[in-house]
N, C-alpha and C positions, 0 to 999 in steps of 0.2 A: 682469663676472662677480660674482655675488653671493657673499658669504661668510656662512656661518652663524655663530652666536655662538661655536661651538666652534673657529672658525678653519679649519675644513675646507671644501674645495670640494665643492659638491653634484655629484651624478651628472650633472646637466645641464651644469654648468660644465665638468666633465671631458670630457664628450662634445664640447662646443663647442671646447674647447682642443685636443682630439685632431683634430677636423676642420680647425681652423686650422693646426695643425702639419703635417698631411698636405698641405694646400694649399701651404704654404710649401715643403715638400720637392719637390712637383711643379713649382712655379715655379722652384726652384733647379735642378732637373734640366733643365728647358726652357732656362733661361738658359745653362747649361753647354753644351748642344748648340748653341745659337745662337752662343755665343762661339767654339766650335770651328769652326763653319762660317765665321764672320766672319774668323777668323785664317787659314783656308785661302784665303778669297777675297782677303784682304790680301796673302798670299804670292804668289798668282797675279797680282794687280795690280802688285806690286813687280817681279816677273819681266818682266811685259809692259812696264812702264815702262823697265826697264833695256834691254830689247831695242829699244824705240823710240828711246831715247837713242842707242844704238849705230848704229841705222839712220840717224838724223838726222845723226850725226857723219860717217858714210860719205858721205851725200849732200852734206853741206857740203864735204867734201874734193873730191868729184868736181866740184862747181860751181866751187870755187876753181881746180881744175886747168883746167877749160874756160875760165874767165876769163883765166887766165895764157896759155893757148894762143891765145886770141883776141887778146889784147894783143900777143903776139909776132908773130902774123900781120899785125896792123895796122901794127906798126913795120916789118916787113920788106917790106910792100907799097908 
């Protein structure tokens, strides 16, 4: 931006600055929306992960129970 000798910004400088500020405001609003969506997505993935961990634990316990039953059948046979 060019300054005049008086230290004031020209009309063109002010218009350019206004355009840039508006672009920054728009970018900020878009980033806020994107951030909100990403946080919702992260919450969803965290819930899904917790659910999968629980299912995995249940499956592990069932497999261990089956192994124990098979070993007891093997010993008694």
